[in-house]
N, C-alpha and C positions, 0 to 999 in steps of 0.2 A: 464616331470619329470620321472625319472626311479623309479621303484618299489623298495624301499629300503629294502624289505624283501630279495631281491635277489642280490642287488648290494650295494657296499660300496662307499659312495661319500666323496670326499675331499672338501676343500674350507671352506668358500668363498674366492675368489680371487679379488684383485683390477683390474680395467681395465689396469692399468700400468703393473701389473704382467702378465695378459693374453696377452697383446701386446708383451711383451718380450718372453713369452713361444712360441707364434705362429709366431713370426717374422713379425707381423703386425705393422702398424703405427697408433697411436691414432689420430683421426681427431681433428682439431683445435676446441676448445670449449667444448670438452669432458673432464669430470672431471677424472683425472688419479687415484684418490683415491676412486672412486665409487666402491662399493662392488657388485660382481656378485655371485649368489649362485648356479647356475646350467646352463646347456645347455637345449635348448628346441626347439620345432618346431614353425614355424611362427604363426600358428593359436591357439596354446595353451600356448604360452609363457606368463610369468608374468613380472612385472616391474623389478624384481631382476634377470632376466635370460637373456641369450644371444642366438641369433639365427645367421643364415647366409643366404645370398642371392647370388646365382650364375647366375641367369637368369632374364632378364628384364621382361619376361612374368609373373613373380610372384610379380610385383610391387604393385598390388592391395592388395595382402595378406600382404605385408610388411606395406603398408599404414594403414591397420586396425589392425596390430599386437600391442600387449601391451608390447612387449619385451623392456627391458631397454637398450639393446645394440645389435648391429648387425655387423657381419663381411661381408664385401662386397668389390668388385673390385673398383678401382678408377673411372671407367666409370659408375658405378652404385651408387656412393656416394650421388648423388643429389636426389635419391629416398627415402632416409631415412626421416621419419616424424620428425617434430620439437620435440626436447626433447629426441630423441633416440641417444645415443652415438654410434659412428662409429669406427670400427677398419678396416683400409684399407689394403688390401692384394691382389696381382695379382691372387692368387688362393684361393678364399674364402673357398672352400670345404676342402682343405688341412689344412688351418689355423684353421678351425672349428674342424677338426679331432684332431689336436694337443691340442686345448683347451679342447675338450671332454676327451682326455687322461689324462689331468691334474685333471679333476673332478673325473674321474673313472680310476685310475691307476691300472695296473696289478701288484699287490703286490707279493713279494716272498712268496712261500708256507710256512706255519708253519711246521717245521720239525716234522715228525712222521712216524713210520713204524707200520702198522696195525699187530696185532698178527696173523691174518689169511693170511697174505701175505706169499708166498713161495719164499724164496731167496736162491739160491745155495750158498754154502760157498765160492766158488771160484769167485763169482761176486764182483765187486768193486763199492762201493757207495761213491759218493762225499759228501761234507759237505752240510747240510741243506736240504737233500732230503725228500720228502714226498711220501710214498707208501701206497695207499689205500687198503681196504680189498679185498682179493681174487686175487690180482695181483701176477704174476709169473715172477721172474727174473732168467733167465737161467744161465748155467755155463759160466764163463769167460765174462759175460756181464759187460759193464762199463757204469755207470751213472755219469754224471758230477755234479757239484755243483748246488744245488737248483732245481734239476729236480723234477717234480711232475708227478707221475704215477697214473693214475686213476684206479678205481675199475675194477677188472677182466681183466685188460690189460695183455698181454703176451709179455715179452721182451726176445727174443730167445737167443740161444747160441752165444756168442761172439759179440752180437750187441753192438754198441757204441752210446750213446746218449749224446750230448753236453750240456754244462752249460745252465741253465735257460730255458730248453725246457719243454713243457707241453704235456704229453701223455694222451689223453682222455680215458674214460672208454671203455673197450672192443676193444682197439686197439691191433693189432697183428703185431709184428716186427720180422723179421728173415732175415738173410743174408743182413744186411744193416748197414749203418753208418749215423746217424742223427746229423746234425750240431747244432750250438748254437742258442738259442732263437727260436727254431722251435715249432710250435703249430700243434698238430695232434688232430683233433676232433673225437668224438666217432665213433667207428667202422672202422676206417682206417685200411687197410691191406697193408703192405709194405714188399716186399722181397720174396713173394711166387713164385713158378714156373711160368715162362712165358709159353705162349701157343706154344709149339714146338713139332712137331711130323713129322716123315717121313711117308707119307701116303702110303697105300698099297691097291691094288684093291681087295684083299681078305678081307679088313676091319680090318686087324690086324696091325694097325698103331703102329709104333715104336717110343717110347718117346725119345726125344733128351734131354740129361741132361742139366740143366740150371745152369751154373757154375759161373756166375757173381754175382755182388752185386747191391744194390740200394744205391746211394750216394745222400742224401738230404742235400743241402748246408744250410748255415746260413740264418736265418730270413725268412724261408719258412713257409707258413701256408697252411694246407691241410684239406679240408672239410670232413664232416661226410660220412662214407661208400665209400670213394674213395679207389681205389686199384691201386697199382703200382707194376708191376712185375719185378723181378730181371733179369739181363742180361743173355743171353745164353753163350756167350763168350765175356768178357768185361762187362761194367757196364751200368745200367740205371742211368742217372744223372739228377737231378732237380736243376736248377741253383739258385743262391742266390736271395732272395727277391721275388721269384715266389709265386703267390697266386693262389691256386687251390680250386675250389668250391666243393660242395657235389656231390657224385655219378659220379665221373669221372673215366674212365679206361685208364691207361697208360701202354702200352705193353713193352716187353723186349727190352733193348738197345735204348730206346728213350732218347734223350738228349735235355733239354731245356736250354735256355740262361738266362741272368740276367733279373729279373723283369717282367717275363711273367705273363699274367692273363688268366686262363683257367676256364670257367664257367660250370654250371651244365650239366651233361649228355654228355659231350664231350668224344669221344673215339679216342685214338691215337694209331695206330697200330705200330708194332715193327720196330725198326731201323730208326724211323723218327727223324730228327733233326730240332729244332726250334731255331731261333736266339733270340737276346735280345729284350725286350720290345714289344713282340708280344702278341696280344689278340685274343683268340678263344672264341666266344660266344656260347650260349647254343645249345647242340645237334649237334655240328660240328663233322663230321666224317673225319678222316685222314687215308688214305691208307698207307700200309707199305712202308718203304724206301722213303717216301716223304721228300722234303727239303723245309722248310719254312724259309724265311729270317727274318731279324730284322725289327722292326717297322711295322710289318704286322698286319692288322685287317682282321679276317675271320668272316663274319656275320653269324647269327644263322642259323642252319640246313643246312649249306653248306657241300658239299662233296668234299674233297681235295685229289687230286692225282698228284704226280709229284713235280714240282718245282714252288715255289711262290717267286717272287723277293722282295727284300727289299723295304719297304715303301709302299707296295701296299695294296689295299682293295679288297678282293674277296668275292663273294657271289654266291649262286645258286648250282645246282646239275646237272652235275658236276660244280665245282666252277670255275668262270672266273672273270676277273676284273670287278668291279662294273659298270663302264661306259659301258663296252661291254654288261653286263647282262641287264642293263636298256634299252640300245638301242635295244637289241633283244626282250625284253619284249614289248616295244612300237610297234615294227614291227609286232609281233605276234598278239597283240591286234588290231592293225589297219587292218591286213589281215582278222582276224576273223570277224570283223565288216563288212568288204566288203563282205565276204562270206554270212553273215547273211542278208545283204541288197539284195544281188543277189538272194538269195533263196526266200525272200519275194516277190521280183519283179516277179520272174518266177511263183510263186504260184498265184499271182494276174492276170497274163496273162491267 
């Protein structure tokens, strides 16, 4: 159960309503009118709450759970204890997320402009905006309808923010266009100069003007203290539905496709392109001008340079296909053991 000091909960909902909202099918014998008051974890759930199960290895936790209902896959439906209602869905986690959104919806902000906000007279504000204390809205900036700007955020000159976007506290936006329904968590910095210099042997490096923008597409979410540099010539582009974790660095002229996932402490160097539905796990490093295809998975702490084909899984430093990496790892392990055995044998002689 969420702490209601911090979250507003809707409901209760009937099982019939939750099935409709999530696209799940109510199992035979489950009461469609049964009321559910909240979502919960398997080990803490109450009889009026709903949980989900996505892995068979958690069957014991489900068997001992006091939850009144569970969302699970058709292949796991037989694991539910007697008396527990079942909602059947091929992707239980997705269905559970939709149910959780019903209980904890993201409501439109209550319209308000703080007296201490600084708003340039040339800025355009949509209907129903909320601007918190200390926020700065620069000249010719455009905020869409129901945009929420957090405390001490800075929306720079001519920046555009689309409808229903949420700009967290201390966010800095310049030279960028932000799409609709975008969420920027605290401390995000978008549109600052990319790292571009003409090096010199005398140490007097010459700065290259960064004249592009950052384009953040619709339905993107960007985690706290992530930075995205604007393009040098041309734009840095974050594709629609991409989800970026905290503490990520994205260099100038990077372009990501649809629905990418980029987790904490990833660094992507300039002019890299990433295809659709690609996942980069924690602390992955990507060298400049790399080309990563669609449907790719790069496992944690890998170092990527060059071309990664569609649908592949890469790991290691330098990153190679997972099968190749594991084969090499087994070889090195086997050889090191041989060397250890040979050393012991020679010492005994």
